[in-house]
N, C-alpha and C positions, 0 to 999 in steps of 0.2 A: 489466911495463904502469904507466901512468899514473891517475891519479888528482884529479882536481877535485873543489875543496870551492867549496861556494858558499853566499855568505849570503841565506837567503831575504827579500826585502824586498816588503812589499805596493805600495811606490811605483814601479813600472813604469820608470820613468826610473833607478832606483838600481838595478833589481835588470836588468837591462839592459845597464851599467854595469859588475856586480858580472860579468856572464857573459862579457863580450869583455873583461875586465879582461887586461892591461894594455894592449889598444890602445885609441886614442882614440878617440870617441864624439864625432864633430861634432854632429850634429843627431839628434830620432826624430821619425817624421812617421805620424801614424794616415790614413792614405787612404781614406775610402767609394766603395766600388766601386759600376757602377750597379746589379748585383746584388743589393744588399743588405749586403753582405758587406764588412766590411775587411780590409786591409793595412798590419801596423805595417814602416816603412822603415828603416831603422837605415842613419847614415851614417858612413864611420869615417872618419878623418883621417889617414891611409897603410895601406899594404895587406898583408895576412896569409897568410896561407897557407892556399888551399884548403879544406882536410881540418878548420884551426882556425874556420874560419868557418860548415864546415858542419857542426858538431861544435856549435859555440853556435845556429846555426839550431835546430838538432834540439830542444836543452835546453828553447829557450822554445818551441815549438808543441805538446810533450811536456808543460811546467810551467805556461802561461797558458794553451796553447791557440788559438793563433793564430799566424796567415799570418806571416812576414818576409821579405823582402829586404832583400840587403846592399849596401851601395851605396859608391864610393869617391870621397872627391874627391880 
């Protein structure tokens, strides 16, 4: 069983970078949708395994209660 330890940080950018570590995060954008909700887009600098990205998205969604979309440049 693999365990991931995170340091909770109140700064959203630092928290997301900690969750995706060691993957380099290029940028983080908050997108306001027409229905009034918002989505956070995280752009990674390199491709990662799908299960790693999905796990990171679930962690962010559970802890910060936000929708997350991940892209790779």
